[in-house]
C-alpha positions as CSV (number, residue, x, y, z in Angstrom):
1,M,-73.5,8.5,178.5
2,S,-71.6,9.2,181.7
3,T,-71.0,7.5,185.0
4,I,-71.0,10.9,186.7
5,D,-74.1,13.0,187.4
6,P,-73.5,16.2,185.3
7,D,-75.7,18.3,187.5
8,A,-73.7,17.2,190.6
9,A,-70.4,17.8,188.8
10,R,-71.6,21.3,187.8
11,R,-72.5,22.1,191.4
12,E,-69.1,20.9,192.6
13,R,-67.4,23.2,190.1
14,T,-69.6,26.1,191.2
15,T,-68.8,25.7,194.9
16,R,-65.1,25.0,194.4
17,R,-63.2,27.7,196.2
18,T,-61.1,30.2,194.3
19,T,-57.5,30.6,195.5
20,G,-55.6,33.8,196.1
21,A,-53.6,33.2,192.9
22,R,-56.7,34.3,190.9
23,L,-56.2,37.8,192.4
24,I,-52.6,38.3,191.2
25,V,-53.4,39.4,187.6
26,P,-56.3,41.7,188.6
27,G,-54.1,43.1,191.4
28,L,-51.3,43.9,189.0
29,F,-53.7,45.5,186.6
30,L,-55.3,47.6,189.4
31,L,-51.9,48.8,190.5
32,G,-50.7,49.5,186.9
33,A,-53.9,51.1,185.7
34,G,-54.1,53.2,188.9
35,A,-50.6,54.5,188.3
36,V,-51.3,55.3,184.7
37,L,-54.5,57.1,185.7
38,G,-52.7,59.1,188.3
39,W,-50.0,60.0,185.8
40,G,-52.5,61.0,183.1
41,L,-54.7,63.1,185.4
42,T,-51.8,64.9,187.0
43,R,-50.1,65.6,183.7
44,G,-53.4,66.6,182.0
45,A,-54.4,68.9,184.9
46,A,-51.4,71.1,184.1
47,T,-53.4,72.3,181.0
48,G,-56.8,71.7,182.5
49,F,-57.5,69.2,179.7
50,S,-57.9,72.2,177.4
51,D,-60.4,72.1,174.6
52,D,-58.0,74.0,172.4
53,V,-56.4,71.3,170.2
54,P,-52.9,72.8,170.1
55,E,-52.8,72.9,173.9
56,Q,-54.2,69.4,174.5
57,D,-51.9,66.8,176.0
58,V,-53.1,63.9,173.9
59,E,-51.0,61.4,175.7
60,A,-52.4,62.3,179.1
61,I,-56.0,62.2,177.7
62,I,-55.5,58.8,176.1
63,A,-53.8,57.5,179.3
64,A,-56.6,58.7,181.5
65,I,-59.4,57.2,179.4
66,A,-57.7,53.9,178.7
67,S,-56.6,53.4,182.3
68,S,-60.2,54.2,183.5
69,F,-61.5,51.3,181.5
70,A,-58.7,49.0,182.6
71,L,-59.4,49.8,186.2
72,M,-63.1,49.0,185.8
73,I,-62.3,45.6,184.2
74,A,-59.6,44.8,186.7
75,F,-61.9,45.7,189.6
76,G,-64.7,43.5,188.2
77,L,-62.3,40.6,187.8
78,W,-61.1,41.1,191.4
79,V,-64.6,41.3,192.9
80,G,-65.8,38.4,190.8
81,A,-62.9,36.1,192.0
82,A,-63.2,37.3,195.6
83,A,-66.9,36.6,195.6
84,R,-66.2,32.9,195.1
85,N,-64.2,32.7,198.2
86,P,-65.1,34.9,201.3
87,R,-61.6,34.3,202.7
88,L,-60.1,36.4,200.0
89,P,-59.6,40.2,200.2
90,G,-62.6,42.1,199.0
91,W,-63.4,45.3,197.2
92,L,-61.8,47.6,199.8
93,T,-58.4,46.0,199.2
94,A,-58.9,46.3,195.4
95,I,-59.6,50.1,195.7
96,G,-56.7,50.4,198.1
97,I,-54.3,48.9,195.5
98,A,-55.6,51.2,192.8
99,M,-55.2,54.2,195.0
100,L,-51.6,53.1,195.8
101,G,-50.9,52.9,192.1
102,A,-52.5,56.4,191.6
103,A,-50.2,57.8,194.3
104,V,-47.2,56.4,192.4
105,G,-48.4,57.7,189.1
106,H,-49.0,61.2,190.5
107,A,-45.7,61.2,192.2
108,V,-43.9,60.4,189.0
109,V,-45.2,63.5,187.3
110,A,-45.7,66.1,190.1
111,P,-43.1,66.1,192.8
112,P,-39.6,65.8,191.4
113,P,-38.9,69.4,190.4
114,E,-40.5,70.8,193.6
115,L,-39.0,68.0,195.7
116,L,-35.5,69.0,194.6
117,R,-36.0,72.6,195.6
118,N,-38.2,72.0,198.7
119,P,-38.0,68.6,200.5
120,V,-41.7,68.4,201.2
121,V,-43.8,65.5,200.3
122,D,-46.4,66.3,197.6
123,P,-49.8,66.7,199.5
124,L,-51.9,64.8,196.9
125,A,-49.5,61.9,196.7
126,F,-49.3,61.8,200.5
127,G,-53.1,61.8,200.7
128,L,-53.5,59.0,198.2
129,C,-51.0,56.9,200.1
130,V,-52.8,57.5,203.4
131,G,-56.1,56.6,201.7
132,A,-54.6,53.5,200.2
133,V,-53.1,52.4,203.5
134,A,-56.4,53.0,205.3
135,L,-58.4,51.0,202.7
136,L,-55.9,48.2,202.7
137,G,-56.1,48.1,206.5
138,L,-59.9,48.0,206.4
139,G,-59.8,45.3,203.7
140,M,-57.5,43.2,205.9
141,A,-59.7,43.7,208.9
142,A,-62.9,42.8,206.9
143,R,-61.1,39.7,205.6
144,A,-60.1,38.6,209.1
145,A,-63.6,39.0,210.3
146,R,-65.0,36.9,207.5
147,A,-62.4,34.3,208.2
148,R,-63.4,34.1,211.8
149,R,-67.1,33.7,210.9
150,L,-66.2,31.0,208.4
151,D,-64.0,29.2,211.0
152,A,-66.9,29.3,213.4
153,A,-69.2,27.9,210.8
154,D,-66.8,25.1,209.9
155,E,-66.5,24.2,213.6
156,L,-70.2,24.1,213.9
157,V,-70.5,21.8,210.9
158,R,-67.8,19.5,212.3
159,T,-69.2,19.3,215.8
160,T,-72.9,19.1,215.2
161,S,-75.3,17.1,213.0
162,P,-77.5,18.8,210.5
163,V,-81.3,18.9,210.5
164,T,-83.4,19.0,207.4
165,G,-84.7,22.5,206.4
166,S,-86.5,23.7,203.3
167,V,-86.9,26.8,201.1
168,T,-90.0,28.8,201.9
169,N,-89.3,31.7,199.6
170,Q,-86.8,31.3,196.7
171,G,-86.5,35.1,196.4
172,Y,-87.1,35.4,192.7
173,T,-89.8,34.8,190.1
174,H,-87.8,34.5,186.8
175,F,-84.3,35.1,185.5
176,E,-85.2,37.1,182.3
177,D,-81.9,37.3,180.3
178,A,-79.6,36.8,183.3
179,S,-77.7,33.6,183.8
180,R,-77.2,34.4,187.5
181,I,-79.1,36.6,190.0
182,L,-78.3,37.7,193.5
183,T,-81.3,37.4,195.8
184,A,-82.4,36.7,199.4
185,V,-83.7,33.2,200.1
186,T,-85.8,32.3,203.1
187,Y,-85.3,28.9,204.8
188,T,-87.2,27.2,207.6
189,F,-86.2,24.5,210.0
190,R,-87.1,23.1,213.4
191,D,-84.7,23.3,216.4
192,A,-84.1,20.6,219.0
193,A,-87.2,21.6,220.9
194,G,-89.4,21.4,217.8
195,Q,-89.7,25.2,217.4
196,Q,-90.0,26.2,213.8
197,R,-87.6,29.0,212.8
198,W,-86.9,31.0,209.7
199,V,-83.7,32.5,208.4
200,K,-82.9,34.6,205.4
201,R,-79.7,34.4,203.5
202,A,-78.3,36.1,200.4
203,A,-77.6,33.7,197.6
204,T,-76.3,33.7,194.0
205,I,-78.6,31.6,191.9
206,D,-77.5,30.0,188.6
207,A,-80.2,29.7,186.0
208,R,-78.9,26.2,185.2
209,D,-79.4,25.1,188.8
210,P,-82.2,27.2,190.3
211,I,-83.2,27.0,193.9
212,V,-86.9,26.4,194.3
213,N,-89.6,26.6,197.0
214,G,-89.8,23.4,198.9
215,E,-86.3,22.3,198.2
216,E,-84.7,20.5,201.1
217,V,-81.4,21.8,202.6
218,D,-79.1,20.8,205.4
219,V,-79.1,23.2,208.4
220,W,-76.6,23.4,211.2
221,F,-77.3,25.6,214.3
222,D,-76.1,26.3,217.8
223,R,-78.0,23.9,220.1
224,Q,-77.5,26.2,223.0
225,D,-78.8,29.3,221.2
226,P,-80.7,28.4,218.1
227,S,-81.8,32.0,217.7
228,D,-78.3,33.1,216.9
229,E,-78.4,33.7,213.2
230,N,-74.6,34.1,213.0
231,R,-74.4,30.5,214.1
232,I,-76.6,29.0,211.5
233,V,-75.1,27.3,208.4
234,I,-77.3,26.4,205.4
235,R,-76.1,24.2,202.6
236,R,-77.8,22.9,199.5
237,R,-77.8,19.2,198.9
238,V,-75.8,18.0,196.0
């Protein structure tokens, strides 16, 4: 027996925002795995990853394969954590970090001998750095745009009262073997003039707490312009 509704507690845990600290470990792995991959590919390219066993650079092959798997895992951890909090940097930043690591790994192998004879930056390392900086910049811009939208939504919630809306299309029929699915849910509500409106939102649905047709939700909208979908906030009731 419990004095706390377990379903409500689970919903609270699900909606609890992830902090930036959750991105530190995936970020370090992205940087490190990217560096190892850049090192392995650059070193292996010297022999063209030869099929001839005596000419194979076993260390480079192992490094390239292992770091590829590490990158995929780290990227998945980053995206999974960032998906729980839209204010965190997204996948563009993750790829930028990995590219920055790859530039470092490539630079460790390729430039030094040439750089000592000819003070020219290695073109591939330079290109990777430029690409990494561009992606990091785009990631920061995307994060700032999301933050502005979230701030506007928070302001709308603070300054207006919600109306009751409901789900008209839950967006799925069954979960099959998945514990979560990403789908588009359609909601309806009536504005201050009594006009019925519909809005569609992407939502991650947990099999333990499915959203269903007819479920009531709270809806905030801009009283001056109820047709502005960017100024509509929908939240499930706990």
